[in-house]
C-alpha positions in Angstrom: 0.2 0.4 0.3 1.1 3.5 -0.8 1.6 6.0 1.6 0.8 9.5 0.2 1.0 13.2 2.2 -1.5 15.8 0.7 0.1 18.8 2.4 -2.4 22.2 1.5 -2.8 26.0 2.6 -6.5 27.4 1.8 -7.6 30.8 2.6 -11.4 30.4 1.3 -11.6 27.0 1.2 -11.6 26.4 -2.5 -8.0 24.5 -2.0 -9.4 22.9 0.6 -12.0 21.2 -1.1 -9.5 20.2 -3.9 -7.6 18.4 -1.2 -10.2 16.6 -0.2 -11.7 15.1 -3.6 -7.7 14.5 -4.1 -7.8 12.7 -0.8 -11.1 10.8 -2.1 -9.4 9.7 -5.0 -6.1 8.6 -3.8 -8.0 6.3 -1.1 -10.2 4.9 -3.5 -6.7 4.0 -5.6 -5.6 2.0 -2.2 -3.5 4.5 -0.4 -2.7 5.5 3.3 -3.3 9.5 3.1 -2.2 12.1 5.4 -4.7 15.0 4.4 -2.5 17.8 6.4 -2.7 21.5 6.3 0.5 23.0 5.6 0.7 23.7 9.7 0.9 20.5 10.9 3.5 18.9 8.4 7.0 18.8 8.9 9.5 18.7 6.4 11.5 16.1 7.9 8.7 13.6 7.2 9.0 13.6 4.0 11.0 10.7 3.3 8.5 8.6 4.9 5.6 9.1 2.0 6.0 7.2 -1.1 4.8 10.6 -3.1 3.2 14.2 -1.9 1.1 16.1 -3.0 1.2 19.7 -2.5 -1.7 22.4 -2.8 -1.6 26.2 -2.2 -3.5 29.1 -4.0 -2.3 31.9 -5.8 -2.0 35.1 -3.6 -0.8 38.6 -4.7 1.0 38.7 -7.4 0.2 35.4 -8.4 2.9 33.6 -5.6 2.6 30.9 -3.2 1.0 32.1 0.1 4.0 33.7 2.2 3.1 33.2 5.5 3.2 29.8 6.3 2.9 27.7 2.9 5.9 28.8 1.3 8.4 28.4 4.8 7.1 24.9 4.5 7.4 24.1 1.1 11.3 25.6 1.3 12.0 23.3 3.9 10.7 20.2 1.8 12.3 20.7 -0.9 15.7 20.0 0.4 14.0 16.2 0.8 12.2 15.9 -3.3 14.9 14.9 -5.3 13.8 11.6 -6.9 10.4 12.1 -5.2 6.8 11.5 -7.1 5.1 15.1 -6.5 2.0 16.7 -7.7 0.6 20.4 -7.3 -2.8 22.3 -7.6 -4.5 25.1 -6.1 -6.6 27.6 -6.6 -6.6 31.2 -8.8 -9.3 34.0 -8.7 -7.5 36.2 -11.5 -4.3 35.8 -13.8 -4.0 32.9 -15.7 -1.6 30.3 -13.6 1.2 31.6 -13.6 2.0 30.9 -9.7 1.5 27.1 -10.9 4.1 27.7 -14.1 6.7 29.2 -11.6 6.0 26.6 -9.0 6.0 23.7 -11.4 9.7 25.1 -12.6 10.9 25.5 -9.0 10.0 21.6 -7.9 11.2 20.0 -11.3 14.6 22.5 -10.5 14.3 21.0 -7.1 14.6 17.1 -8.5 11.2 15.9 -7.9 9.7 13.2 -10.1 6.6 15.7 -11.1 3.2 14.0 -11.9 1.8 16.6 -14.0 2.0 20.0 -15.0 -0.4 21.2 -12.1 -3.9 21.3 -11.4 -5.3 24.6 -11.2 -9.1 25.5 -10.3 -10.6 28.9 -11.2 -12.0 30.4 -7.8 -14.5 27.2 -6.2 -14.3 23.9 -7.7 -17.6 22.6 -8.8 -18.9 18.9 -9.6 -16.0 18.8 -12.9 -13.2 20.3 -11.2 -13.8 18.1 -8.4 -14.1 15.3 -10.5 -10.6 16.3 -11.8 -9.5 16.2 -8.5 -10.5 12.9 -7.5 -8.8 11.3 -10.8 -5.6 13.5 -10.0 -5.2 11.2 -6.5 -6.3 8.4 -7.9 -4.0 8.5 -10.8 -0.9 9.4 -8.8 -1.2 6.6 -6.6 -1.9 4.4 -9.5 1.3 5.4 -10.5 3.6 5.3 -7.8 
């Protein structure tokens, strides 16, 4: 059984809804899943997981949330080389530049990036939540 962590930050609940749908898909695929708000995740535990999914919405000038998420992700980057990773998040403006930068950054860390990141504009609807569940399922099946 694969062990995965879904680590996220959510200001309005949109990214949290995505994380919960991803969790459903990952569990349906047979994984042991830890769903963790970023404040509850310790980068030192990264090696304990077969794969990690990180979720953060676009903030400010299309950047990761700087108060809680950015410091934890920066710390986790030391452990991402060779690790399967997927990224997801929501946005309310712009065109997804934060995700493009985050994907490049994560690839630079040597992570085995699963996709180019799943992004949802504003609150996820039924179609977007189905895509999140599929991401969780497909990610686990790829491990």
